[in-house]
C-alpha positions as CSV (number, residue, x, y, z in Angstrom):
1,M,100.1,118.6,32.3
2,A,98.0,121.5,33.5
3,I,96.0,121.2,36.6
4,S,92.3,121.6,36.0
5,K,90.3,124.3,37.8
6,K,88.2,121.6,39.5
7,H,91.4,119.9,40.8
8,R,92.8,123.2,42.1
9,K,89.5,123.9,43.9
10,A,89.6,120.4,45.5
11,Q,93.2,120.9,46.7
12,S,92.2,124.3,48.2
13,K,89.3,122.8,50.1
14,R,91.5,120.0,51.4
15,K,94.1,122.5,52.7
16,Q,91.4,124.5,54.3
17,R,90.1,121.4,56.1
18,Q,93.6,120.5,57.3
19,K,94.2,124.0,58.5
20,A,90.9,124.0,60.4
21,I,91.7,120.7,62.1
22,K,95.2,122.0,63.1
23,T,93.7,125.2,64.5
24,R,91.1,123.2,66.4
25,N,93.8,120.9,67.8
26,D,96.0,123.8,68.8
27,N,93.2,125.6,70.6
28,S,92.3,122.4,72.5
29,L,95.9,122.1,73.7
30,M,95.9,125.7,74.9
31,G,92.9,125.0,77.2
32,M,94.4,121.9,78.9
33,S,95.9,121.7,82.4
34,D,99.5,120.8,82.7
35,Q,98.5,117.3,83.8
36,S,96.3,116.8,80.8
37,L,99.1,118.1,78.5
38,A,101.5,115.7,80.1
39,K,99.1,112.8,79.4
40,Q,98.6,114.0,75.8
41,S,102.4,114.4,75.3
42,A,102.9,110.6,74.7
43,G,101.9,111.3,71.1
44,W,104.1,114.3,70.5
45,P,107.3,114.1,68.6
46,L,110.4,113.4,70.7
47,L,112.5,116.5,71.4
48,E,115.4,114.9,73.2
49,C,116.4,112.4,75.8
50,L,119.1,113.3,78.4
51,I,121.1,111.0,80.6
52,P,124.2,111.6,82.7
53,V,127.6,111.1,81.0
54,E,128.5,108.8,83.9
55,W,125.3,106.9,84.0
56,Q,127.1,103.6,84.3
57,N,128.5,104.5,87.7
58,T,126.1,102.7,90.1
59,Q,127.5,104.5,93.1
60,M,125.9,107.7,91.9
61,V,122.2,108.8,91.7
62,H,121.3,109.8,88.1
63,Q,118.9,112.2,86.5
64,I,117.1,111.1,83.3
65,C,114.9,113.5,81.2
66,V,112.6,112.6,78.3
67,A,111.2,115.7,76.5
68,R,108.5,115.9,73.8
69,R,107.4,119.0,71.9
70,S,103.8,119.7,70.9
71,P,102.8,121.1,67.4
72,I,102.4,124.6,69.0
73,G,105.6,124.6,70.9
74,Y,104.8,123.2,74.4
75,V,107.5,121.0,75.9
76,A,106.5,118.2,78.2
77,A,109.3,116.6,80.3
78,G,109.4,113.4,82.2
79,V,112.2,113.4,84.8
80,Y,113.5,110.4,86.8
81,L,116.0,110.2,89.7
82,V,117.6,106.8,89.2
83,D,119.6,104.7,91.7
84,L,121.0,101.6,89.9
85,G,122.8,100.6,93.0
86,C,119.8,99.8,95.2
87,L,116.7,101.9,95.4
88,G,115.6,102.1,91.8
89,I,113.5,105.2,91.0
90,K,113.9,107.5,94.0
91,N,111.9,110.4,92.5
92,A,109.9,111.0,89.3
93,Y,107.6,113.6,87.9
94,G,106.1,115.0,84.7
95,T,106.0,118.7,83.9
96,V,105.1,121.0,81.0
97,F,106.8,124.2,79.7
98,S,105.3,126.8,77.5
99,S,108.3,126.8,75.1
100,E,111.5,125.1,74.4
101,A,113.4,128.1,75.7
102,E,111.6,127.9,79.0
103,Y,112.3,124.2,79.2
104,R,116.1,124.7,78.6
105,R,116.2,127.6,81.1
106,E,114.1,126.1,83.9
107,L,114.9,122.4,83.7
108,V,117.9,121.5,81.5
109,A,120.1,124.2,83.1
110,R,119.3,122.8,86.5
111,L,119.9,119.2,85.5
112,E,123.3,120.2,84.0
113,S,124.3,122.1,87.1
114,G,124.2,118.8,89.1
115,Q,125.6,116.4,86.5
116,A,127.2,116.4,83.1
117,M,124.4,115.4,80.8
118,R,124.4,114.0,77.2
119,T,121.7,113.1,74.7
120,A,120.8,109.5,74.3
121,D,118.6,107.1,72.5
122,L,115.1,106.8,74.1
123,N,115.4,103.0,74.2
124,L,118.6,103.3,76.3
125,A,117.0,105.7,78.7
126,A,114.0,103.4,79.1
127,K,116.2,100.4,79.6
128,I,118.2,102.1,82.4
129,I,114.9,103.0,84.1
130,E,113.5,99.5,83.6
131,E,116.6,97.7,84.9
132,A,116.7,100.0,88.0
133,I,113.1,99.2,88.8
134,T,113.5,95.5,88.3
135,Y,116.7,95.3,90.5
136,A,115.2,97.4,93.2
137,Q,112.1,95.3,93.3
138,T,114.2,92.2,94.0
139,L,115.4,94.0,97.1
140,G,112.0,95.0,98.2
141,F,111.8,98.6,96.9
142,S,109.1,100.1,94.7
143,P,109.5,103.0,92.3
144,H,108.4,106.5,93.4
145,K,104.6,106.9,93.4
146,D,104.7,109.7,90.8
147,I,106.5,107.6,88.2
148,R,103.3,107.4,86.1
149,Q,103.5,111.2,85.4
150,A,107.0,110.8,84.0
151,N,105.9,107.7,82.1
152,W,103.2,109.7,80.3
153,V,106.0,111.6,78.6
154,M,108.1,108.5,78.0
155,G,105.3,107.5,75.6
156,T,104.5,104.3,73.9
157,D,107.0,104.4,71.1
158,V,109.8,103.1,73.3
159,R,111.4,99.6,73.0
160,P,114.0,99.0,75.8
161,E,114.3,95.4,74.6
162,N,115.8,96.7,71.4
163,C,118.7,98.3,73.2
164,D,121.7,95.9,73.4
165,I,123.8,98.1,75.8
166,E,124.3,96.4,79.2
167,V,123.0,98.3,82.2
168,P,124.9,97.7,85.4
169,V,123.1,97.3,88.7
170,G,124.3,96.9,92.3
171,G,127.7,98.1,93.7
172,P,131.1,97.4,92.3
173,D,131.3,94.1,94.1
174,G,128.0,93.0,92.9
175,K,126.2,93.6,96.1
176,P,123.4,96.2,96.6
177,F,125.0,99.6,97.3
178,F,122.9,102.0,99.4
179,F,124.1,105.6,99.4
180,A,121.8,107.5,101.8
181,G,120.2,110.8,100.7
182,P,118.7,113.5,102.9
183,Y,115.1,112.2,102.5
184,D,115.8,108.5,102.8
185,N,114.4,106.6,105.7
186,V,117.6,104.9,106.5
187,D,116.2,102.6,109.2
188,R,113.5,101.4,107.0
189,I,115.8,100.8,104.0
190,I,118.3,98.9,106.2
191,R,115.6,96.7,107.6
192,T,114.4,96.0,104.1
193,L,117.9,95.0,102.9
194,D,118.3,92.9,106.0
195,R,115.2,91.0,105.1
196,S,115.9,90.7,101.4
197,V,119.6,89.9,101.2
198,G,120.7,89.6,104.8
199,Q,123.2,91.5,106.9
200,G,126.7,91.7,105.4
201,N,125.4,91.1,101.9
202,Y,125.1,94.8,101.0
203,Q,127.1,98.0,101.4
204,A,125.5,101.1,103.0
205,V,127.1,104.6,103.1
206,V,125.3,106.8,105.6
207,R,126.2,110.4,106.1
208,I,126.8,111.7,109.6
209,G,125.9,115.4,109.9
210,D,123.8,117.8,107.8
211,P,122.3,116.9,104.4
212,F,124.7,117.2,101.6
213,F,122.4,117.3,98.7
214,D,120.5,120.2,97.2
215,D,117.3,119.8,99.2
216,D,115.1,121.6,96.7
217,D,116.1,120.1,93.4
218,D,117.0,116.5,94.3
219,D,120.4,117.0,92.7
220,Y,123.1,115.1,94.5
221,E,126.5,116.6,95.3
222,D,129.3,115.2,97.3
223,D,130.8,117.4,100.1
224,E,134.3,116.2,100.7
225,E,134.6,117.9,104.2
226,D,131.8,115.8,105.7
227,D,132.3,112.6,107.8
228,W,131.0,109.3,106.6
229,D,130.0,106.0,108.2
230,V,130.4,103.0,106.0
């Protein structure tokens, strides 16, 4: 059946209105600060979620990245440094890139230089983060103060309770496992563990000597030539 001239005109006007709304929205995004964009990103489509291949190893610190892409190509990323063995969320931040290419060059490449990463379901990533926070809180530790920035990007379309994969916490023997990093206040952490679980009820690995992590990027690497005190 032929489309009437009146109907074609109505369709044309509707498309023009939709185009005007999109242009207005795109222009408003371009004028936002990175922080405002990160907040706005909760409603953007999910680009990907990255977790370490060895995320179930609770004797390692893990990087988790949630990325969302805006209609005009911005990429917002929420990054978490997760310690399932003891401290929970050691670091977290939200950041925005002007393009997916910049995101992969500036962030993904850096994450992959520290750990082998893989894509994962958003609910699994959220569950890992949630379990790390819950376990750490039972020991007396709170998540990093900037976690809300990363949570902006995590968004509201996440359902960790729908993930049936078990997330391990604590050390291999079931006790808290504290692996000291270069910025950890070891004395304070040990005192907190003494109060929460008692001496002898946790394992602490404290490095003797210079820092062994990448002190700019919060990527963790083991240096086999260093001495350790367990």
